Each structure stands twice: as C-alpha cells, then as structure tokens.
GUVEX-577547 format. One line per field, with one value per residue (C-alpha): residue number from 1; residue in three letters; chain; x, y, z. Coordinates in pm, 1 decimal, padded with zeros to 6 digits. Example, Ala and Ser with C-alpha at 12.3 -4.5 7.8 and 13.67 -1.06 7.14 Angstrom:
REM GUVEX-577547
n	(1,2)
res	(ala,ser)
chain	(A,A)
X	(01230.0,01367.0)
Y	(-00450.0,-00106.0)
Z	(00780.0,00714.0)
//
This chain:
REM GUVEX-577547
n	(1,2,3,4,5,6,7,8,9,10,11,12,13,14,15,16,17,18,19,20,21,22,23,24,25,26,27,28,29,30,31,32,33,34,35,36,37,38,39,40,41,42,43,44,45,46,47,48,49,50,51,52,53,54,55,56,57,58,59,60,61,62,63,64,65,66,67,68,69,70,71,72,73,74,75,76,77,78,79,80,81,82,83,84,85,86,87,88,89,90,91,92,93,94,95,96,97,98,99,100,101,102,103,104,105,106,107,108,109,110,111,112,113,114,115,116,117,118,119,120,121,122,123,124,125,126,127,128,129,130,131,132,133,134,135,136,137,138,139,140,141,142,143,144,145,146,147,148,149,150,151,152,153,154,155,156,157,158,159,160,161,162,163,164,165,166,167,168,169,170,171,172,173,174,175,176,177,178,179,180,181,182,183,184,185,186,187,188,189,190,191,192,193,194,195,196,197,198,199,200,201,202,203,204,205,206,207,208,209,210,211,212,213,214,215,216,217,218,219)
res	(met,val,leu,ile,ala,leu,glu,ser,ser,thr,arg,ser,pro,ser,val,ala,ala,leu,val,asp,gly,asn,leu,leu,glu,ser,val,ile,asn,gly,asp,arg,pro,his,ala,ser,asp,leu,leu,pro,cys,leu,ser,gln,leu,leu,asp,ser,cys,gly,gln,ser,ala,glu,asp,ile,thr,ala,val,ala,val,gly,ile,gly,pro,gly,ser,tyr,thr,gly,leu,arg,val,gly,ile,ala,thr,ala,gln,gly,val,ala,arg,ala,ala,arg,ala,glu,leu,ile,gly,ile,pro,ser,gly,glu,ala,leu,ala,phe,ala,glu,leu,ser,pro,gly,glu,gln,gly,asp,leu,leu,ile,asp,ala,arg,gly,gly,ala,leu,tyr,his,ala,arg,phe,glu,arg,thr,thr,asp,gly,val,val,thr,leu,ile,pro,pro,arg,ile,val,pro,ala,glu,ser,phe,gln,glu,leu,leu,glu,glu,ala,thr,val,val,phe,leu,asp,glu,ala,leu,lys,ser,ser,asp,ala,ser,phe,gly,thr,gln,arg,val,ile,val,gly,arg,ala,pro,lys,ala,cys,ser,leu,leu,glu,leu,ala,arg,pro,arg,leu,glu,glu,gly,cys,ala,thr,ser,leu,ser,ser,val,leu,pro,leu,tyr,leu,arg,pro,phe,glu,gly,arg,val,arg,lys,arg)
chain	(A,A,A,A,A,A,A,A,A,A,A,A,A,A,A,A,A,A,A,A,A,A,A,A,A,A,A,A,A,A,A,A,A,A,A,A,A,A,A,A,A,A,A,A,A,A,A,A,A,A,A,A,A,A,A,A,A,A,A,A,A,A,A,A,A,A,A,A,A,A,A,A,A,A,A,A,A,A,A,A,A,A,A,A,A,A,A,A,A,A,A,A,A,A,A,A,A,A,A,A,A,A,A,A,A,A,A,A,A,A,A,A,A,A,A,A,A,A,A,A,A,A,A,A,A,A,A,A,A,A,A,A,A,A,A,A,A,A,A,A,A,A,A,A,A,A,A,A,A,A,A,A,A,A,A,A,A,A,A,A,A,A,A,A,A,A,A,A,A,A,A,A,A,A,A,A,A,A,A,A,A,A,A,A,A,A,A,A,A,A,A,A,A,A,A,A,A,A,A,A,A,A,A,A,A,A,A,A,A,A,A,A,A,A,A,A,A,A,A)
X	(-01651.3,-01434.8,-01207.4,-00885.3,-00662.4,-00311.5,-00134.4,00215.7,00417.9,00406.3,00463.7,00056.5,00040.9,-00338.6,-00560.9,-00931.0,-01174.8,-01481.4,-01721.8,-02049.7,-02097.4,-01959.4,-01651.8,-01401.3,-01081.4,-00766.8,-00451.6,-00181.6,-00064.5,00166.2,00499.2,00648.6,00398.1,00588.5,00431.8,00532.9,00272.4,-00022.6,-00055.9,-00123.4,-00362.9,-00554.8,-00577.6,-00727.8,-01012.3,-01086.1,-01139.3,-01374.3,-01589.8,-01586.7,-01396.8,-01077.3,-00751.1,-00855.1,-01173.4,-01043.7,-01136.0,-00913.6,-00623.8,-00570.5,-00221.4,-00086.1,00233.6,00376.8,00584.8,00641.7,00853.1,01086.5,01099.4,00731.2,00619.7,00844.5,00660.3,00324.4,00357.6,00540.0,00271.5,-00013.8,00110.1,00182.7,-00199.1,-00291.7,-00133.1,-00177.9,-00569.5,-00562.6,-00742.1,-00653.8,-00396.0,-00406.3,-00174.5,-00264.2,-00073.2,-00128.7,-00144.1,-00475.5,-00625.4,-00504.6,-00692.2,-01020.7,-01037.0,-00945.9,-01051.6,-01418.5,-01578.2,-01438.3,-01127.8,-00754.9,-00469.3,-00111.5,00136.1,00426.1,00639.9,00992.2,01211.0,01515.1,01867.0,01710.8,01436.4,01052.3,00764.1,00549.2,00203.0,-00168.4,-00511.7,-00876.9,-01161.4,-01442.6,-01790.1,-01673.3,-01284.6,-00961.1,-00787.6,-00423.6,-00364.7,00029.7,00131.8,00378.1,00723.7,01054.5,01117.7,01403.8,01330.2,01374.6,01048.8,00866.1,00708.9,00615.5,00404.7,00278.5,00138.0,00002.2,-00189.4,-00546.9,-00520.2,-00168.8,-00052.4,00235.1,00403.5,00575.0,00910.1,00837.1,00500.0,00799.0,01005.8,00999.3,00754.8,00490.4,00157.5,-00120.8,-00510.2,-00496.6,-00564.9,-00323.2,-00356.7,-00059.6,00044.8,-00244.5,-00115.7,-00337.7,-00550.9,-00693.9,-01033.9,-00952.7,-00763.2,-01070.8,-01302.3,-01102.2,-00993.8,-01306.6,-01503.0,-01137.2,-01140.1,-01512.9,-01341.7,-01085.3,-00817.7,-00611.8,-00300.0,-00021.0,00132.8,00478.9,00366.0,00245.5,00607.4,00676.0,00686.3,01000.6,01063.2,01436.1,01686.3,01706.0,02051.9,02104.5,02363.3,02708.1,02774.7,03128.7,03301.8)
Y	(00021.6,-00158.2,00059.2,-00115.9,00041.1,-00093.7,-00020.4,-00154.1,00083.4,-00130.4,-00505.7,-00621.9,-00520.7,-00500.8,-00489.6,-00418.9,-00360.3,-00167.7,-00346.0,-00222.3,-00069.4,-00409.2,-00370.0,-00607.9,-00624.8,-00916.6,-00890.9,-01054.2,-01265.2,-01539.2,-01567.8,-01361.5,-01117.2,-00890.5,-00631.0,-00861.0,-01062.8,-00743.0,-00858.6,-01255.1,-01142.4,-00855.6,-01120.9,-01373.3,-01070.8,-01000.6,-01361.2,-01385.5,-01125.1,-01224.9,-00970.2,-00923.7,-00652.2,-00563.2,-00454.0,-00234.6,00159.8,00300.3,00222.7,00413.8,00356.0,00450.4,00627.6,00653.6,00716.4,00360.8,00064.7,00198.6,-00162.9,-00209.2,00137.1,00132.2,-00212.9,-00094.1,00189.6,00035.0,-00261.4,-00005.1,00212.9,-00108.3,-00266.1,00127.7,00130.8,-00231.7,-00153.6,00255.6,00309.0,00662.5,00657.7,00817.3,00828.7,00884.5,00952.7,00626.1,00814.3,00952.2,00576.9,00516.8,00816.0,00762.8,00383.5,00487.8,00852.6,00988.1,01290.4,01593.4,01397.5,01522.6,01229.1,01281.6,00982.8,00927.1,00634.6,00584.2,00705.1,00532.0,00779.2,00977.3,01108.4,01055.0,01033.6,01260.2,01408.1,01537.0,01440.0,01579.9,01332.8,01508.4,01336.3,01163.5,01216.2,01330.8,01670.3,01687.6,01915.4,01920.8,01716.8,01423.4,01553.3,01459.8,01529.7,01537.3,01236.9,01438.7,01624.9,01287.1,01388.2,01736.3,01627.7,01357.3,01582.0,01799.7,01511.7,01406.7,01097.0,00947.3,00637.7,00482.5,00195.5,-00082.2,00041.8,00409.2,00258.7,00085.3,00415.7,00602.9,00893.6,00955.9,00896.0,01108.6,01117.4,01075.7,00788.7,00594.9,00371.0,00119.3,-00125.6,-00027.7,-00051.9,00124.8,-00082.5,-00071.5,-00055.1,00304.6,00353.7,00310.2,00494.5,00815.8,00767.6,00729.6,01109.1,01215.4,01074.6,01218.9,01539.3,01451.4,01445.6,01142.2,01202.3,01092.4,00738.8,00913.3,01206.2,00936.5,00859.9,00707.2,00967.7,00899.8,01190.8,01196.6,00994.2,00603.5,00532.8,00163.9,-00067.1,-00211.9,-00562.3,-00622.0,-00921.4)
Z	(-01343.4,-01178.9,-00964.8,-00816.7,-00509.7,-00403.9,-00073.0,00022.1,00192.9,00521.3,00582.4,00535.8,00186.7,00050.5,-00270.3,-00340.0,-00633.3,-00635.0,-00864.8,-00993.2,-00629.2,-00462.1,-00267.1,-00242.3,-00003.2,00009.1,00217.9,00197.2,00473.1,00535.0,00704.1,00446.4,00293.3,-00005.2,-00210.8,-00556.0,-00439.2,-00524.0,-00874.3,-00768.8,-00554.2,-00768.2,-01034.3,-00791.5,-00680.6,-01007.6,-01118.5,-00745.1,-00897.4,-01320.8,-01398.2,-01583.8,-01561.1,-01900.7,-01734.4,-01466.7,-01525.3,-01267.7,-01013.0,-00692.9,-00509.6,-00164.1,-00229.2,00128.1,00309.2,00446.2,00342.5,00006.7,-00181.8,-00120.3,-00256.8,-00570.8,-00628.0,-00524.4,-00763.8,-01059.6,-01031.2,-01037.3,-01314.9,-01526.2,-01458.1,-01563.4,-01886.3,-01948.3,-01935.3,-02044.1,-01689.9,-01505.0,-01198.3,-00852.8,-00599.8,-00216.5,00070.7,00278.2,00588.0,00469.2,00387.5,00801.1,00908.2,00692.4,00879.0,01235.7,01272.3,01330.9,01132.3,01277.1,01435.5,01375.4,01414.4,01418.1,01206.5,01404.7,01219.7,01332.0,01042.9,01165.1,01168.7,01460.1,01247.5,01236.7,01007.6,01104.1,00955.8,01089.0,00936.6,01015.4,00916.9,00724.7,00653.6,00329.2,00325.2,00458.9,00478.0,00535.4,00792.3,00857.8,00504.5,00569.9,00698.3,00843.1,01165.2,01455.9,01635.7,02006.9,01872.5,01937.4,02291.7,02190.2,01882.8,02141.1,02338.8,02097.7,01945.1,02019.0,01868.1,01747.1,01518.8,01649.4,01522.7,01723.0,01795.0,01932.0,02118.2,02307.8,02359.7,02716.0,02602.4,02845.1,02728.5,02846.6,02752.3,02371.2,02184.3,02053.1,01821.1,01765.5,01472.6,01249.2,00866.3,00569.5,00363.5,00007.1,00093.6,00228.5,-00078.6,-00303.0,-00079.2,-00068.1,-00471.7,-00592.3,-00535.8,-00664.6,-00966.4,-01052.6,-00957.9,-01233.0,-00996.7,-01199.4,-01298.2,-01547.3,-01502.8,-01446.9,-01204.2,-00946.3,-00729.4,-00385.8,-00080.4,00024.2,00236.2,00208.5,-00051.4,00036.2,00173.4,00035.8,00229.9,00117.0,00231.1,00384.1,00220.7)
//
C-alpha cells in the first residue's frame, strides 16, 4: 500500500508518502516555494523509497481554506495523480491537519486567518486520541469578531498578520505562523480511507468559503 498526501494551502507546501508503514515527508523550501513543485517533489520522494506513481493506492489532499492558487494547483495535482494511478482520493480541510499536529488529545483549538477585505477565516477543532473532530466548520466571520473569538479560545492558531494586530491576548496558548503538513493529512486520511470515506475525483474541491476576487491590472 502506498498512500500519499499533498498540502498546498500555505506558502510552505509539502508532500508525504506512507509506504509499507514507513512515513516520509518533504517540505518544499527555497526563496519562492510553489504548489507547482508538488509533482517533482513527490516523484523524488517515491524514488527514494523505490516506488513509482503507478504504485499509489490512495491520495489525500488538503482543501484549505488558504491560498486560492495553491489550493487549485494542489487539488488538480492530486486529482491527476489519482486518475493516472487509479487510486482513491480524499480531501481533508487543512485546519484539521494543523490541529492534529499541534493539539493534545482533549484540547480544542481555534483557527483564525486574515481573509482580507475586513474578514477572517475561522474554525474550531478538538483533538481526539487518534483524530480530529470539527466543532465549528471553516467559515467567514467579520474582522470585528476577532477579539471575541480570541477570548473564547484556549488554543488559537494565528497567521503573522493577526499576531501583529492590536488584539489583547490572555491566558490562551497562541501558535503563530504554523503551516499544516502533508504528514498530518496522511495520519488523518488512513483511518478514513479504511472506513470507505474516499470520494469521486470531481467532488474534491477547494474550500474557498467566498468567491474568488480577481484583480484587474491598470494599463
């Protein structure tokens, strides 16, 4: 069994592979890491353990919320790999991977990300013994609700933009700028795939939460 995962919702994309019980991960570093580097990085990871794309049995991919471009590229890559290998595919919200890696069993964590335009992405998760439960699904909230949500949280995941805000921090544990990783996606995907939670290729979509707003360049 060769299970792979792709995570590209942030500026730190990563890939991971679970081969015969051995977990391998590669984070795409450099001055300008990009989701388009996922496929060559995956190829190198598989080569290192003597596997090829044809050996892949299942693919997990982070669906966001996060970078619009990163999510589009990452999900398209996952769909292409799954189609070519005739593998199963499962999409998992990227915040679940972050909560799985950073929280202890029984802890709850709130994800707060600057969505720009006077809005925030918010979600609340609880870490269980071997997984994550979503208490509040990813959603868009007004930026004015930041302080109230902060005061409700026991653990809070923030991006750099919100950490530098004028908000008042209390006794909550604050985790700043941590990116979800592909290896955590794998840990979450494995039991779900065993339970038959794989989906059709076309049903795995980016978790945008609001319409994409393109920019028009001035001439």
